[in-house]
ZADO-1210 file (C-alpha; in nm, 4 decimals, padded with zeros to 6 digits):
<atoms>
<atom x="02.0424" y="04.4429" z="-02.1220" code="MET" pos="1"/>
<atom x="01.7033" y="04.4910" z="-01.9628" code="LYS" pos="2"/>
<atom x="01.8234" y="04.3965" z="-01.6130" code="LYS" pos="3"/>
<atom x="02.1692" y="04.5018" z="-01.5000" code="ILE" pos="4"/>
<atom x="02.3171" y="04.3968" z="-01.1651" code="ILE" pos="5"/>
<atom x="02.5686" y="04.6268" z="-00.9965" code="VAL" pos="6"/>
<atom x="02.7420" y="04.4896" z="-00.6835" code="PRO" pos="7"/>
<atom x="02.7734" y="04.7805" z="-00.4407" code="ILE" pos="8"/>
<atom x="03.0339" y="04.8047" z="-00.1637" code="ASP" pos="9"/>
<atom x="02.9983" y="05.1841" z="-00.1369" code="PHE" pos="10"/>
<atom x="03.3464" y="05.2390" z="-00.2851" code="SER" pos="11"/>
<atom x="03.4360" y="05.4770" z="-00.5684" code="ILE" pos="12"/>
<atom x="03.4735" y="05.1722" z="-00.7941" code="TYR" pos="13"/>
<atom x="03.1157" y="05.0610" z="-00.7392" code="SER" pos="14"/>
<atom x="03.0097" y="05.4171" z="-00.8191" code="GLU" pos="15"/>
<atom x="03.1922" y="05.3901" z="-01.1528" code="TYR" pos="16"/>
<atom x="02.9950" y="05.0723" z="-01.2208" code="ALA" pos="17"/>
<atom x="02.6666" y="05.2256" z="-01.1107" code="LEU" pos="18"/>
<atom x="02.7050" y="05.5220" z="-01.3448" code="GLU" pos="19"/>
<atom x="02.7956" y="05.2969" z="-01.6395" code="ALA" pos="20"/>
<atom x="02.4968" y="05.0728" z="-01.5643" code="ALA" pos="21"/>
<atom x="02.2711" y="05.3798" z="-01.5549" code="ALA" pos="22"/>
<atom x="02.3912" y="05.4823" z="-01.9008" code="ILE" pos="23"/>
<atom x="02.3284" y="05.1318" z="-02.0362" code="LEU" pos="24"/>
<atom x="01.9863" y="05.1169" z="-01.8712" code="ALA" pos="25"/>
<atom x="01.8853" y="05.4449" z="-02.0359" code="LYS" pos="26"/>
<atom x="02.0080" y="05.3220" z="-02.3741" code="GLN" pos="27"/>
<atom x="01.8132" y="04.9957" z="-02.3485" code="HIS" pos="28"/>
<atom x="01.5171" y="05.1042" z="-02.1340" code="GLN" pos="29"/>
<atom x="01.6443" y="04.8712" z="-01.8653" code="GLY" pos="30"/>
<atom x="01.6522" y="04.8394" z="-01.4878" code="GLU" pos="31"/>
<atom x="01.9470" y="04.8573" z="-01.2478" code="VAL" pos="32"/>
<atom x="01.9580" y="04.6079" z="-00.9607" code="LEU" pos="33"/>
<atom x="02.1907" y="04.7578" z="-00.6986" code="ALA" pos="34"/>
<atom x="02.3190" y="04.4638" z="-00.4932" code="LEU" pos="35"/>
<atom x="02.4975" y="04.4888" z="-00.1591" code="HIS" pos="36"/>
<atom x="02.6583" y="04.1732" z="-00.0206" code="MET" pos="37"/>
<atom x="02.6344" y="04.2171" z="00.3561" code="LEU" pos="38"/>
<atom x="02.8950" y="03.9469" z="00.4334" code="GLU" pos="39"/>
<atom x="02.7988" y="03.8917" z="00.7957" code="LEU" pos="40"/>
<atom x="03.0879" y="03.7740" z="01.0117" code="SER" pos="41"/>
<atom x="03.1220" y="03.4206" z="01.1444" code="GLU" pos="42"/>
<atom x="03.0612" y="03.5601" z="01.4938" code="ALA" pos="43"/>
<atom x="02.7183" y="03.6819" z="01.3898" code="VAL" pos="44"/>
<atom x="02.6295" y="03.3751" z="01.1842" code="LEU" pos="45"/>
<atom x="02.7192" y="03.1291" z="01.4617" code="THR" pos="46"/>
<atom x="02.5133" y="03.3036" z="01.7280" code="LYS" pos="47"/>
<atom x="02.1866" y="03.1366" z="01.8028" code="GLY" pos="48"/>
<atom x="01.8247" y="03.2403" z="01.7889" code="GLY" pos="49"/>
<atom x="01.7120" y="03.5872" z="01.8864" code="PHE" pos="50"/>
<atom x="02.0596" y="03.7450" z="01.9167" code="GLN" pos="51"/>
<atom x="02.1585" y="03.6436" z="01.5628" code="GLN" pos="52"/>
<atom x="01.8325" y="03.7730" z="01.4168" code="ASN" pos="53"/>
<atom x="01.8639" y="04.0994" z="01.6098" code="GLU" pos="54"/>
<atom x="02.2173" y="04.1676" z="01.4812" code="GLU" pos="55"/>
<atom x="02.1273" y="04.0643" z="01.1267" code="ALA" pos="56"/>
<atom x="01.8341" y="04.3055" z="01.1244" code="VAL" pos="57"/>
<atom x="02.0599" y="04.5833" z="01.2572" code="PHE" pos="58"/>
<atom x="02.3142" y="04.5357" z="00.9761" code="TYR" pos="59"/>
<atom x="02.0402" y="04.5098" z="00.7153" code="LEU" pos="60"/>
<atom x="01.8854" y="04.8382" z="00.8325" code="LYS" pos="61"/>
<atom x="02.2286" y="05.0027" z="00.8330" code="LEU" pos="62"/>
<atom x="02.2918" y="04.8872" z="00.4758" code="ALA" pos="63"/>
<atom x="01.9506" y="05.0137" z="00.3653" code="GLU" pos="64"/>
<atom x="02.0296" y="05.3542" z="00.5148" code="LYS" pos="65"/>
<atom x="02.3652" y="05.3719" z="00.3338" code="LYS" pos="66"/>
<atom x="02.1919" y="05.2603" z="00.0122" code="PHE" pos="67"/>
<atom x="01.9487" y="05.5508" z="00.0269" code="LYS" pos="68"/>
<atom x="02.2381" y="05.7942" z="00.0419" code="SER" pos="69"/>
<atom x="02.4580" y="05.6130" z="-00.2112" code="PHE" pos="70"/>
<atom x="02.1805" y="05.5894" z="-00.4704" code="LEU" pos="71"/>
<atom x="02.1040" y="05.9606" z="-00.4513" code="ASN" pos="72"/>
<atom x="02.2835" y="06.0407" z="-00.7788" code="ARG" pos="73"/>
<atom x="02.1825" y="06.2767" z="-01.0576" code="ASP" pos="74"/>
<atom x="02.2749" y="06.0230" z="-01.3255" code="TYR" pos="75"/>
<atom x="02.0140" y="05.7822" z="-01.1870" code="LEU" pos="76"/>
<atom x="01.7361" y="06.0277" z="-01.2672" code="GLU" pos="77"/>
<atom x="01.4815" y="05.8480" z="-01.4867" code="GLY" pos="78"/>
<atom x="01.6370" y="05.5044" z="-01.4231" code="VAL" pos="79"/>
<atom x="01.4471" y="05.2323" z="-01.2418" code="ARG" pos="80"/>
<atom x="01.6726" y="05.1226" z="-00.9552" code="VAL" pos="81"/>
<atom x="01.5962" y="04.8283" z="-00.7270" code="THR" pos="82"/>
<atom x="01.8149" y="04.8026" z="-00.4132" code="PRO" pos="83"/>
<atom x="01.8867" y="04.4453" z="-00.3001" code="ILE" pos="84"/>
<atom x="02.0626" y="04.3561" z="00.0263" code="VAL" pos="85"/>
<atom x="02.1826" y="03.9984" z="00.0761" code="LYS" pos="86"/>
<atom x="02.3685" y="03.8460" z="00.3696" code="HIS" pos="87"/>
<atom x="02.5823" y="03.6196" z="00.1497" code="PHE" pos="88"/>
<atom x="02.9464" y="03.5880" z="00.2485" code="LYS" pos="89"/>
<atom x="03.0950" y="03.5087" z="-00.0932" code="VAL" pos="90"/>
<atom x="03.0821" y="03.6969" z="-00.4200" code="PHE" pos="91"/>
<atom x="03.0345" y="03.3779" z="-00.6219" code="SER" pos="92"/>
<atom x="02.6702" y="03.3866" z="-00.5128" code="GLU" pos="93"/>
<atom x="02.6063" y="03.6970" z="-00.7214" code="ILE" pos="94"/>
<atom x="02.5510" y="03.4459" z="-01.0009" code="SER" pos="95"/>
<atom x="02.2594" y="03.2998" z="-00.8032" code="ASP" pos="96"/>
<atom x="02.1085" y="03.6466" z="-00.7593" code="VAL" pos="97"/>
<atom x="02.1460" y="03.7093" z="-01.1329" code="ALA" pos="98"/>
<atom x="01.9635" y="03.3850" z="-01.2096" code="GLU" pos="99"/>
<atom x="01.6858" y="03.4559" z="-00.9576" code="ASP" pos="100"/>
<atom x="01.6186" y="03.7958" z="-01.1159" code="HIS" pos="101"/>
<atom x="01.6762" y="03.6875" z="-01.4797" code="SER" pos="102"/>
<atom x="01.9495" y="03.9490" z="-01.5126" code="ALA" pos="103"/>
<atom x="02.1266" y="04.0058" z="-01.8440" code="ASP" pos="104"/>
<atom x="02.4515" y="04.1697" z="-01.7341" code="LEU" pos="105"/>
<atom x="02.6683" y="04.2306" z="-01.4270" code="ILE" pos="106"/>
<atom x="02.8626" y="04.5589" z="-01.4138" code="VAL" pos="107"/>
<atom x="03.1474" y="04.5766" z="-01.1609" code="MET" pos="108"/>
<atom x="03.4032" y="04.8353" z="-01.0638" code="GLY" pos="109"/>
<atom x="03.7437" y="04.6942" z="-00.9761" code="SER" pos="110"/>
<atom x="04.0827" y="04.8206" z="-00.8634" code="HIS" pos="111"/>
<atom x="04.2394" y="04.4868" z="-00.9613" code="GLY" pos="112"/>
<atom x="04.5135" y="04.3103" z="-00.7680" code="SER" pos="113"/>
<atom x="04.8650" y="04.1866" z="-00.8254" code="SER" pos="114"/>
<atom x="05.1540" y="03.9960" z="-00.6750" code="GLY" pos="115"/>
<atom x="05.1117" y="03.7922" z="-00.3585" code="ILE" pos="116"/>
<atom x="04.7594" y="03.9277" z="-00.2943" code="THR" pos="117"/>
<atom x="04.6418" y="03.8069" z="-00.6326" code="GLU" pos="118"/>
<atom x="04.7882" y="03.4597" z="-00.5859" code="ILE" pos="119"/>
<atom x="04.6501" y="03.3850" z="-00.2413" code="PHE" pos="120"/>
<atom x="04.3396" y="03.6003" z="-00.2197" code="VAL" pos="121"/>
<atom x="04.2292" y="03.7043" z="-00.5665" code="GLY" pos="122"/>
<atom x="03.9849" y="03.9846" z="-00.6255" code="SER" pos="123"/>
<atom x="03.6085" y="03.9884" z="-00.5882" code="ASN" pos="124"/>
<atom x="03.5951" y="04.0680" z="-00.9586" code="THR" pos="125"/>
<atom x="03.7788" y="03.7451" z="-01.0415" code="GLU" pos="126"/>
<atom x="03.5337" y="03.5452" z="-00.8315" code="LYS" pos="127"/>
<atom x="03.2339" y="03.6940" z="-01.0099" code="VAL" pos="128"/>
<atom x="03.3886" y="03.6420" z="-01.3547" code="VAL" pos="129"/>
<atom x="03.4684" y="03.2804" z="-01.2660" code="ARG" pos="130"/>
<atom x="03.1152" y="03.1923" z="-01.1532" code="HIS" pos="131"/>
<atom x="02.8824" y="03.4152" z="-01.3538" code="SER" pos="132"/>
<atom x="02.6701" y="03.2550" z="-01.6240" code="LYS" pos="133"/>
<atom x="02.5867" y="03.5931" z="-01.7765" code="ILE" pos="134"/>
<atom x="02.8239" y="03.8558" z="-01.9227" code="PRO" pos="135"/>
<atom x="03.0264" y="04.0618" z="-01.6748" code="VAL" pos="136"/>
<atom x="03.1451" y="04.4145" z="-01.7566" code="LEU" pos="137"/>
<atom x="03.4474" y="04.5184" z="-01.5479" code="VAL" pos="138"/>
<atom x="03.5480" y="04.8845" z="-01.5141" code="LEU" pos="139"/>
<atom x="03.8586" y="05.0369" z="-01.3578" code="LYS" pos="140"/>
<atom x="03.7659" y="05.4007" z="-01.4006" code="ASP" pos="141"/>
<atom x="03.4806" y="05.6394" z="-01.4605" code="GLU" pos="142"/>
<atom x="03.3268" y="05.6428" z="-01.8071" code="ILE" pos="143"/>
<atom x="03.0761" y="05.9067" z="-01.9108" code="LYS" pos="144"/>
<atom x="02.9506" y="05.7236" z="-02.2201" code="THR" pos="145"/>
<atom x="02.9211" y="05.3511" z="-02.2801" code="VAL" pos="146"/>
<atom x="02.9581" y="05.3538" z="-02.6557" code="GLY" pos="147"/>
<atom x="03.2133" y="05.0759" z="-02.7034" code="PHE" pos="148"/>
<atom x="03.2450" y="05.1515" z="-03.0735" code="LYS" pos="149"/>
<atom x="03.5690" y="04.9587" z="-03.1194" code="ASN" pos="150"/>
<atom x="03.5690" y="04.6164" z="-02.9503" code="VAL" pos="151"/>
<atom x="03.8478" y="04.3588" z="-02.9452" code="LEU" pos="152"/>
<atom x="03.7028" y="04.0087" z="-02.9013" code="PHE" pos="153"/>
<atom x="03.9453" y="03.7383" z="-02.7906" code="ALA" pos="154"/>
<atom x="03.8713" y="03.3673" z="-02.8118" code="THR" pos="155"/>
<atom x="04.0625" y="03.0451" z="-02.8698" code="ASP" pos="156"/>
<atom x="03.8397" y="02.9767" z="-03.1753" code="PHE" pos="157"/>
<atom x="03.7454" y="02.6339" z="-03.0424" code="SER" pos="158"/>
<atom x="03.4129" y="02.4712" z="-03.1268" code="ASN" pos="159"/>
<atom x="03.2817" y="02.5084" z="-02.7720" code="ASP" pos="160"/>
<atom x="03.3150" y="02.8882" z="-02.7971" code="SER" pos="161"/>
<atom x="03.0940" y="02.9205" z="-03.1068" code="ILE" pos="162"/>
<atom x="02.7680" y="02.9787" z="-02.9195" code="GLU" pos="163"/>
<atom x="02.9181" y="03.2380" z="-02.6850" code="VAL" pos="164"/>
<atom x="03.0693" y="03.4096" z="-02.9893" code="PHE" pos="165"/>
<atom x="02.7230" y="03.4369" z="-03.1453" code="LYS" pos="166"/>
<atom x="02.5765" y="03.5758" z="-02.8220" code="ARG" pos="167"/>
<atom x="02.8539" y="03.8316" z="-02.7970" code="ALA" pos="168"/>
<atom x="02.8026" y="03.9447" z="-03.1560" code="LEU" pos="169"/>
<atom x="02.4329" y="03.9910" z="-03.0842" code="SER" pos="170"/>
<atom x="02.5146" y="04.2095" z="-02.7818" code="GLU" pos="171"/>
<atom x="02.7593" y="04.4240" z="-02.9770" code="PHE" pos="172"/>
<atom x="02.5283" y="04.4567" z="-03.2758" code="LYS" pos="173"/>
<atom x="02.2702" y="04.6113" z="-03.0419" code="ALA" pos="174"/>
<atom x="02.5404" y="04.8565" z="-02.9295" code="MET" pos="175"/>
<atom x="02.6481" y="04.9379" z="-03.2885" code="ASN" pos="176"/>
<atom x="02.9999" y="04.8240" z="-03.2079" code="SER" pos="177"/>
<atom x="03.2696" y="04.7278" z="-03.4552" code="LYS" pos="178"/>
<atom x="03.4026" y="04.3849" z="-03.3504" code="VAL" pos="179"/>
<atom x="03.7688" y="04.3033" z="-03.4158" code="ASN" pos="180"/>
<atom x="03.8922" y="03.9487" z="-03.3565" code="LEU" pos="181"/>
<atom x="04.2339" y="03.8419" z="-03.2369" code="VAL" pos="182"/>
<atom x="04.4152" y="03.5086" z="-03.2388" code="TYR" pos="183"/>
<atom x="04.7207" y="03.4965" z="-03.0109" code="VAL" pos="184"/>
<atom x="04.9947" y="03.2519" z="-03.1050" code="ASN" pos="185"/>
<atom x="05.2133" y="03.1456" z="-02.8100" code="THR" pos="186"/>
<atom x="05.5230" y="02.9226" z="-02.7852" code="PRO" pos="187"/>
<atom x="05.3372" y="02.6611" z="-02.5796" code="SER" pos="188"/>
<atom x="05.0573" y="02.6285" z="-02.8372" code="ARG" pos="189"/>
<atom x="05.2400" y="02.7303" z="-03.1503" code="PHE" pos="190"/>
<atom x="05.0677" y="02.7217" z="-03.4895" code="LEU" pos="191"/>
<atom x="05.2064" y="02.8193" z="-03.8287" code="THR" pos="192"/>
<atom x="05.0482" y="03.1140" z="-04.0109" code="SER" pos="193"/>
<atom x="04.8599" y="02.8732" z="-04.2363" code="LYS" pos="194"/>
<atom x="04.7323" y="02.6683" z="-03.9410" code="GLU" pos="195"/>
<atom x="04.6128" y="02.9815" z="-03.7598" code="MET" pos="196"/>
<atom x="04.4203" y="03.1063" z="-04.0620" code="ARG" pos="197"/>
<atom x="04.2682" y="02.7654" z="-04.1271" code="GLU" pos="198"/>
<atom x="04.1531" y="02.7408" z="-03.7647" code="LYS" pos="199"/>
<atom x="03.9923" y="03.0860" z="-03.7647" code="VAL" pos="200"/>
<atom x="03.8417" y="03.0343" z="-04.1098" code="SER" pos="201"/>
<atom x="03.6824" y="02.7052" z="-04.0033" code="GLY" pos="202"/>
<atom x="03.5481" y="02.8666" z="-03.6864" code="PHE" pos="203"/>
<atom x="03.3878" y="03.1556" z="-03.8755" code="LEU" pos="204"/>
<atom x="03.2325" y="02.9234" z="-04.1329" code="MET" pos="205"/>
<atom x="03.0771" y="02.7193" z="-03.8543" code="GLU" pos="206"/>
<atom x="02.9626" y="03.0252" z="-03.6583" code="ALA" pos="207"/>
<atom x="02.8422" y="03.2552" z="-03.9372" code="GLU" pos="208"/>
<atom x="02.8507" y="03.0574" z="-04.2602" code="GLY" pos="209"/>
<atom x="03.1165" y="03.2832" z="-04.4126" code="ASN" pos="210"/>
<atom x="03.4670" y="03.4172" z="-04.3497" code="THR" pos="211"/>
<atom x="03.3928" y="03.7877" z="-04.3886" code="ASP" pos="212"/>
<atom x="03.5323" y="03.8652" z="-04.0427" code="ARG" pos="213"/>
<atom x="03.8771" y="03.7475" z="-04.1463" code="MET" pos="214"/>
<atom x="03.9255" y="04.1046" z="-04.2682" code="ALA" pos="215"/>
<atom x="03.8907" y="04.2257" z="-03.9087" code="ASN" pos="216"/>
<atom x="04.0983" y="03.9463" z="-03.7526" code="THR" pos="217"/>
<atom x="04.4499" y="04.0019" z="-03.6241" code="SER" pos="218"/>
<atom x="04.7050" y="03.7231" z="-03.5833" code="PHE" pos="219"/>
<atom x="04.9641" y="03.8132" z="-03.3220" code="VAL" pos="220"/>
<atom x="05.2475" y="03.6278" z="-03.1528" code="SER" pos="221"/>
<atom x="05.3439" y="03.6777" z="-02.7904" code="ASN" pos="222"/>
<atom x="05.4810" y="03.4891" z="-02.4909" code="TYR" pos="223"/>
<atom x="05.1352" y="03.4817" z="-02.3291" code="SER" pos="224"/>
<atom x="04.7767" y="03.5110" z="-02.4483" code="VAL" pos="225"/>
<atom x="04.7075" y="03.7887" z="-02.1990" code="GLU" pos="226"/>
<atom x="04.9991" y="04.0029" z="-02.3208" code="ALA" pos="227"/>
<atom x="04.8988" y="03.9455" z="-02.6826" code="GLY" pos="228"/>
<atom x="04.5419" y="04.0575" z="-02.6188" code="ILE" pos="229"/>
<atom x="04.6391" y="04.3665" z="-02.4170" code="LEU" pos="230"/>
<atom x="04.8979" y="04.4736" z="-02.6742" code="ASN" pos="231"/>
<atom x="04.6561" y="04.4286" z="-02.9627" code="GLN" pos="232"/>
<atom x="04.3884" y="04.6278" z="-02.7821" code="ALA" pos="233"/>
<atom x="04.6341" y="04.9166" z="-02.7543" code="ALA" pos="234"/>
<atom x="04.7399" y="04.8726" z="-03.1174" code="GLU" pos="235"/>
<atom x="04.3863" y="04.9173" z="-03.2559" code="ILE" pos="236"/>
<atom x="04.2852" y="05.1734" z="-02.9918" code="ASN" pos="237"/>
<atom x="04.0027" y="04.9506" z="-02.8633" code="ALA" pos="238"/>
<atom x="03.7632" y="05.0914" z="-02.6054" code="ASP" pos="239"/>
<atom x="03.6536" y="04.7473" z="-02.4799" code="LEU" pos="240"/>
<atom x="03.8094" y="04.4018" z="-02.4561" code="ILE" pos="241"/>
<atom x="03.5662" y="04.1094" z="-02.4755" code="ALA" pos="242"/>
<atom x="03.6792" y="03.7620" z="-02.3713" code="VAL" pos="243"/>
<atom x="03.5187" y="03.4185" z="-02.3816" code="ALA" pos="244"/>
<atom x="03.5868" y="03.2346" z="-02.0560" code="THR" pos="245"/>
<atom x="03.5638" y="02.8721" z="-01.9473" code="HIS" pos="246"/>
<atom x="03.5319" y="02.9786" z="-01.5821" code="GLY" pos="247"/>
<atom x="03.7676" y="02.7164" z="-01.4395" code="ARG" pos="248"/>
<atom x="03.7249" y="02.6357" z="-01.0720" code="LYS" pos="249"/>
<atom x="03.9131" y="02.4513" z="-00.8019" code="GLY" pos="250"/>
<atom x="04.2462" y="02.2862" z="-00.8704" code="ILE" pos="251"/>
<atom x="04.2202" y="02.3345" z="-01.2470" code="ALA" pos="252"/>
<atom x="04.1916" y="02.7085" z="-01.1954" code="HIS" pos="253"/>
<atom x="04.4866" y="02.7148" z="-00.9522" code="PHE" pos="254"/>
<atom x="04.7133" y="02.5207" z="-01.1874" code="LEU" pos="255"/>
<atom x="04.6121" y="02.6747" z="-01.5187" code="GLU" pos="256"/>
<atom x="04.4753" y="03.0119" z="-01.4214" code="GLY" pos="257"/>
<atom x="04.2152" y="03.1967" z="-01.6233" code="SER" pos="258"/>
<atom x="04.3002" y="03.4321" z="-01.9077" code="ILE" pos="259"/>
<atom x="03.9708" y="03.6172" z="-01.8757" code="SER" pos="260"/>
<atom x="04.0221" y="03.6791" z="-01.5022" code="GLU" pos="261"/>
<atom x="04.3792" y="03.7968" z="-01.5571" code="ASP" pos="262"/>
<atom x="04.2707" y="04.0397" z="-01.8272" code="ILE" pos="263"/>
<atom x="03.9784" y="04.1684" z="-01.6196" code="ALA" pos="264"/>
<atom x="04.2217" y="04.2172" z="-01.3312" code="ASN" pos="265"/>
<atom x="04.5050" y="04.3832" z="-01.5209" code="HIS" pos="266"/>
<atom x="04.3492" y="04.5724" z="-01.8129" code="SER" pos="267"/>
<atom x="04.2997" y="04.9471" z="-01.7788" code="VAL" pos="268"/>
<atom x="04.0307" y="04.9216" z="-02.0465" code="LEU" pos="269"/>
<atom x="03.6761" y="04.8027" z="-01.9697" code="PRO" pos="270"/>
<atom x="03.6530" y="04.4240" z="-02.0078" code="VAL" pos="271"/>
<atom x="03.3423" y="04.2170" z="-02.0823" code="MET" pos="272"/>
<atom x="03.3545" y="03.8431" z="-02.0188" code="THR" pos="273"/>
<atom x="03.1219" y="03.5807" z="-02.1675" code="PHE" pos="274"/>
<atom x="03.0923" y="03.2365" z="-02.0081" code="LYS" pos="275"/>
<atom x="03.1321" y="02.9374" z="-02.2417" code="ILE" pos="276"/>
</atoms>
C-alpha cells in the first residue's frame, strides 16, 4: 500500500475516502494520489481548436483551485499527497491511471444506489470495482482508524481464485487482520454439507498446503450469495468484507450481475474487492 489512489469529486464521501487513505499511508509510509476526473462535457470536447483548449484549461485551473482547498486537511499533515486532474469522462479509466502510477490500492467513498437507478445507471463505485486490476476499498462512512482486525473474506473457492486469495492474505497479514472465510450455499448452486467441506478443503490445500483455515470458515445457506455474506458479516461482527471478483463486463454483467459490485453498493461496512 505504498501508492493509494483516491478519486475526488469534492463530496463528503470522497472526504471519507481521503481520510482513510491518509491513515493507511501513515501506517505504510505511503503516498496518496488524489485524482479528480474532470468529465468534460460533449459540448466542450466537440469544439475545435483554440476554443476547446481554452475551455479545457479553464476547467483544469478551476479544479486545481478547488483541490488546494479540499486538500487542506489536518489529517493529511505528514502525508505525501499528489493531486492529479484528468479530463476522462468515464470512471473505468481510473484503472489506467492506477496502472500508469503503479498504484497498489484505490480507496473510494460511496453512497451506493438502489432500485431503478442501480439497474439503468449504476454507481461510479461499481464501474471502478468492475474495471480495476488492483484492490478497491469502498467506504460508506467516516472511519477514524483503519484497523480491520476482523475480516470476512468471501470467495467461490474455485481454482481461478487461488492467486487472488493468496494476495489478499498477504495484504491482511500486513494489517494484522484476522481473516474469516465464508462459503454461501444457495438453491441454484446447492451442495451438500460434505460437498461444501470437500470443496473448501481442496481449495485450502491447493492455496496453502494445509486446511488450518477450516477452523475459521463458516458454511451458510441463503437465497443469494450477497445476503449470505452480509448476514455472516453481521454475525461475526466483521469490520471489513473482502470479496474476490471476476469483474464481468458487457452483456455477461447485465445478465448475471456481479456479487462484488452488489456488496460494495449495499454493504454499510467497508468492502475491499480483489480482481481475479
